[in-house]
C-alpha positions in Angstrom: -7.1 -43.5 31.5 -10.6 -42.1 31.1 -11.9 -41.5 27.5 -14.2 -38.6 29.1 -12.3 -35.3 28.3 -12.6 -32.2 30.1 -13.6 -29.4 27.8 -12.8 -26.6 29.9 -9.1 -27.6 29.4 -9.3 -27.4 25.5 -7.4 -24.8 23.5 -7.6 -24.1 20.1 -3.7 -24.9 19.5 -4.8 -28.7 21.0 -6.6 -29.6 17.8 -3.9 -28.1 15.6 -1.2 -29.7 17.7 -3.0 -33.4 16.8 -1.6 -32.8 13.5 1.8 -32.9 14.5 2.7 -29.6 12.8 6.3 -30.1 13.1 6.4 -33.3 11.5 4.4 -31.6 8.6 6.6 -28.8 7.7 9.5 -31.1 6.9 7.0 -33.2 4.9 5.8 -30.1 3.1 9.4 -29.1 2.3 10.1 -32.5 0.3 6.5 -32.1 -1.5 7.1 -28.4 -2.4 10.9 -29.1 -3.8 9.3 -32.0 -6.0 6.8 -29.8 -7.9 9.9 -27.2 -8.4 12.3 -29.8 -9.4 9.8 -31.1 -11.9 8.8 -27.7 -13.4 12.4 -26.9 -13.2 13.8 -29.9 -15.4 10.9 -29.2 -18.0 12.0 -25.6 -18.1 15.6 -26.7 -18.6 14.8 -29.2 -21.2 13.0 -26.4 -23.1 16.1 -24.5 -23.1 15.1 -22.4 -20.1 12.3 -21.1 -21.9 8.4 -20.8 -20.6 8.7 -21.4 -17.1 5.1 -20.2 -15.7 6.1 -19.2 -12.1 2.4 -18.7 -11.2 1.3 -22.1 -12.5 4.1 -23.4 -10.5 3.4 -21.5 -7.2 -0.6 -22.5 -7.5 0.5 -26.4 -7.8 2.4 -26.0 -4.6 -0.5 -24.1 -2.8 -2.7 -26.8 -3.8 -0.4 -29.4 -2.6 0.5 -27.7 0.3 -2.9 -27.5 1.7 -4.0 -30.9 0.5 -0.7 -32.5 2.3 -1.1 -30.5 5.5 -4.8 -31.9 5.7 -4.1 -35.5 4.5 -0.9 -36.0 6.8 -2.4 -34.2 9.4 -5.5 -36.5 9.5 -3.2 -39.4 9.8 -1.1 -38.1 12.5 -4.4 -37.5 14.4 -5.5 -40.8 13.6 -2.2 -42.0 15.7 -3.1 -39.5 18.7 -6.3 -41.5 19.0 -5.0 -45.1 18.6 -1.9 -44.5 20.9 -4.2 -42.9 23.7 -3.3 -45.7 26.1 0.8 -45.6 25.4 1.1 -42.0 24.9 0.7 -41.0 28.8 3.6 -43.3 29.6 6.0 -41.5 27.8 7.4 -37.8 28.5 7.7 -36.8 24.8 4.1 -37.5 24.4 2.2 -37.4 27.6 1.0 -33.7 27.1 -1.1 -34.5 23.8 -4.3 -33.4 23.9 -6.3 -36.8 23.6 -3.2 -38.7 26.1 -4.1 -36.0 28.7 -8.1 -36.0 28.5 -8.5 -32.3 27.0 -10.0 -34.0 23.7 -12.0 -37.1 23.9 -10.9 -40.1 21.5 -14.5 -39.7 19.6 -14.1 -36.0 19.0 -10.2 -36.7 17.7 -11.3 -39.6 15.3 -13.9 -37.2 14.1 -11.2 -34.4 13.3 -9.1 -37.0 11.9 -11.7 -38.4 9.5 -12.6 -34.9 8.5 -9.1 -33.8 7.9 -8.3 -37.0 5.8 -11.3 -37.0 3.7 -11.3 -32.8 2.9 -7.5 -33.5 2.0 -8.0 -36.4 -0.4 -11.1 -34.5 -2.0 -9.1 -31.2 -2.4 -6.3 -33.2 -4.3 -8.9 -34.8 -6.3 -10.6 -31.6 -7.2 -7.7 -29.3 -7.7 -4.5 -31.4 -8.3 -5.3 -34.9 -10.0 -6.3 -38.5 -8.8 -3.1 -39.7 -8.7 -1.9 -37.0 -6.1 -4.9 -37.8 -4.2 -4.0 -41.7 -4.6 -0.5 -41.2 -3.0 -1.9 -38.9 -0.2 -4.5 -41.4 0.6 -2.1 -44.4 0.4 -0.1 -42.6 2.9 -2.9 -42.1 5.6 -3.9 -45.8 5.2 -0.4 -47.0 5.5 0.5 -45.0 8.5 -2.6 -45.8 10.3 -3.2 -49.6 9.5 0.2 -50.9 8.5 2.6 -48.7 11.2 0.3 -47.6 14.1 -2.3 -50.6 14.4 0.2 -53.2 13.6 4.3 -52.9 13.2 4.4 -49.9 16.1 3.8 -52.2 18.7 4.9 -55.9 17.3 8.0 -55.3 15.1 11.6 -54.0 15.9 11.5 -53.0 12.2 8.4 -50.6 12.9 9.9 -47.4 12.0 11.8 -48.9 9.0 8.6 -50.3 7.1 6.7 -47.5 8.6 8.8 -45.0 6.8 7.0 -45.8 3.7 4.3 -43.4 4.7 6.2 -40.5 5.5 8.2 -41.0 2.2 5.3 -40.2 -0.2 5.2 -36.1 -0.3 7.5 -36.1 -3.2 5.3 -38.6 -5.1 2.2 -36.3 -4.3 4.0 -33.3 -5.3 5.4 -34.8 -8.7 2.1 -36.1 -9.4 0.4 -32.8 -9.0 3.0 -31.2 -11.0 2.4 -33.7 -13.9 -1.0 -32.5 -14.5 -3.1 -34.5 -17.0 -0.2 -36.4 -18.1 -0.3 -38.8 -15.1 -3.2 -41.4 -15.1 -4.7 -43.1 -12.1 -4.8 -46.4 -14.3 -1.2 -46.8 -13.1 -0.4 -44.3 -10.1 3.2 -45.9 -10.1 3.8 -44.5 -13.4 4.9 -40.8 -12.9 7.0 -40.4 -16.1 10.5 -40.5 -14.4 12.5 -42.4 -11.8 13.4 -39.1 -10.0 10.4 -39.1 -7.7 11.2 -42.6 -6.5 14.7 -41.7 -6.1 13.2 -38.8 -3.3 10.7 -41.3 -1.9 14.0 -43.6 -1.6 16.2 -41.1 -0.1 13.4 -40.0 2.7 12.6 -43.9 3.3 16.5 -44.8 3.9 16.8 -41.4 6.0 13.9 -42.5 8.6 15.7 -45.3 10.4 19.1 -43.5 11.3 17.2 -40.2 12.0 14.7 -41.7 14.4 17.0 -44.2 16.2 19.2 -41.3 17.1 16.2 -39.9 19.3 15.3 -43.6 20.2 18.9 -44.3 21.7 18.2 -42.0 24.5 14.5 -42.6 25.0 14.8 -46.4 25.0 13.5 -46.6 28.8 10.3 -44.9 27.7 9.6 -47.1 24.7 10.2 -50.0 26.7 7.8 -48.9 29.4 5.2 -48.1 26.7 5.8 -51.5 25.3 6.8 -50.3 21.8 9.5 -52.4 20.6 12.1 -49.9 19.3 15.4 -51.4 18.4 17.5 -49.7 21.1 15.9 -51.6 23.7 15.2 -54.9 22.0 18.5 -55.6 20.1 20.5 -53.1 22.1 22.4 -49.7 21.5 25.3 -51.6 20.0 23.2 -53.1 17.2 21.3 -50.1 16.5 24.5 -47.9 16.0 25.7 -50.7 13.5 22.1 -50.5 11.8 22.1 -46.7 11.6 25.4 -46.7 10.0 24.5 -49.2 7.2 21.4 -47.1 6.6 23.5 -43.9 6.5 26.2 -45.3 4.1 23.4 -46.6 1.6 21.8 -43.2 1.9 24.9 -41.8 0.6 25.2 -44.1 -2.2 21.7 -43.6 -3.3 21.9 -39.9 -2.8 24.9 -39.9 -5.0 23.4 -41.7 -7.9 23.3 -40.0 -11.1 19.9 -38.3 -10.6 20.0 -35.8 -13.2 20.4 -36.5 -17.2 23.4 -34.5 -18.2 21.6 -34.4 -21.9 18.3 -32.8 -20.4 19.8 -30.2 -17.7 23.4 -29.8 -18.5 26.6 -31.6 -17.5 27.3 -29.0 -14.8 24.0 -29.2 -13.2 24.0 -32.8 -13.3 27.6 -33.3 -11.6 27.3 -30.5 -9.3 24.4 -31.9 -7.6 26.3 -35.3 -7.1 29.0 -33.3 -5.3 26.6 -31.6 -3.2 25.0 -34.6 -1.9 28.5 -36.3 -1.3 29.6 -33.4 1.0 26.1 -33.3 2.6 26.3 -37.0 2.9 29.7 -37.0 4.5 28.6 -34.3 7.0 25.4 -36.5 8.1 27.5 -39.7 8.1 30.0 -38.1 10.4 27.4 -37.3 12.9 26.1 -40.8 13.0 29.6 -42.1 13.5 30.3 -39.7 16.2 27.4 -40.9 18.4 28.8 -42.0 21.8 26.2 -44.2 23.4 28.5 -44.2 26.7 28.1 -40.6 26.7 26.9 -38.8 29.9 23.3 -37.7 29.3 22.5 -34.0 29.8 20.1 -32.1 32.0 17.4 -33.3 29.6 18.0 -36.9 29.7 19.6 -36.9 26.2 22.9 -38.3 25.0 24.3 -35.1 23.3 26.0 -36.7 20.4 22.8 -38.7 19.3 20.7 -35.3 19.8 23.2 -33.6 17.5 22.8 -36.2 15.1 19.3 -36.1 15.2 19.0 -32.3 14.8 21.6 -32.3 11.8 19.6 -35.2 9.9 16.6 -32.7 9.7 19.1 -29.9 8.1 20.4 -33.1 5.8 17.1 -34.2 4.4 15.8 -30.4 3.5 19.2 -29.5 2.2 19.2 -32.2 -0.1 16.0 -31.5 -1.6 16.6 -27.5 -1.8 20.1 -28.2 -3.1 18.4 -29.8 -6.1 16.1 -27.2 -6.8 19.2 -24.7 -6.9 20.9 -26.7 -8.8 18.4 -26.6 -11.5 17.7 -23.0 -11.1 21.2 -21.7 -11.0 24.4 -23.7 -11.1 26.2 -20.5 -10.1 24.3 -19.7 -7.1 24.6 -23.3 -6.0 28.6 -23.1 -6.4 28.5 -20.5 -3.8 25.8 -22.7 -1.8 28.3 -25.6 -1.7 30.9 -23.3 -0.7 28.9 -22.2 2.3 28.2 -25.7 3.3 31.8 -26.9 3.4 32.7 -23.7 5.4 29.9 -24.5 7.7 31.1 -28.1 8.1 34.7 -27.2 8.5 33.9 -24.9 11.2 31.6 -27.5 13.1 34.7 -29.9 13.1 37.0 -27.1 14.8 34.5 -26.6 17.7 32.0 -28.9 19.2 28.6 -27.2 18.8 26.0 -27.4 21.8 23.0 -29.8 21.3 20.2 -27.5 20.4 17.1 -27.3 22.5 14.1 -29.3 21.3 
């Protein structure tokens, strides 16, 4: 396609959509939760005294802006670099650069501006370690995933998931303030942010492959070696189930130290993630690759698992915040989750619209 854009067809929303705001929203949930989790743990260690809500909200606002800019910059670079293959897939053909509304040069400049401004923002208002992990995510997503793995390896989405797993590291580092040093950005004072990182990393393959199962032909046409068409849907389902089981195991590890936050909170969270894990795992197991596709060309059970995975990841992080804040409210939260799951088993819910 031509690299010459038609300025008359450009809308303000096109520039915003280059940042992939839908993906950004979920990433920001994990970063915001990481900040709250850090501060609530410190609050519990201090016998639930001295919690500075305004300071926490300020940190969340800083990370939200910095994370939105840096992740948005990475996604915009992706739009620029994938302009030759995006027109070949129905889900990406309407992107502004793919359809010629924004030129690659303008898109590149926008991506560079977002990335630099987001990194500088985090250095100025958070700390260098938070900025380091945000910048690392940009570089990994652009050079390792987009330029290399996406077009050459069936493990593209697996290894590439590292970039999407960094928001909790950014949030946690920002919450630590001056207690973290750029001399060793891997030392975040706790294993907890790395466990959050692991959750997102392990969640990414079964989450994305559920979508790829019914868009396999599009990826094949575009020349992207996605698991379902390279190794087949049966192999994909095996690997999805393996990742989902490992994810449950990692999530159910003793994340919280009972001596710091109390036994009730520590064990309650383990129970919640087990319930959530069973719910999500059941959606993966229930995928029927031979199921008749709907009017949108989707495998209904695979689409259902894809959308459930979005709620599953958010609920794992939100429930950890809830446990640390109020075990009593969390017990009610757990009851509501179980009722929802039981209701879903009695009647098959329709596949939501994208």
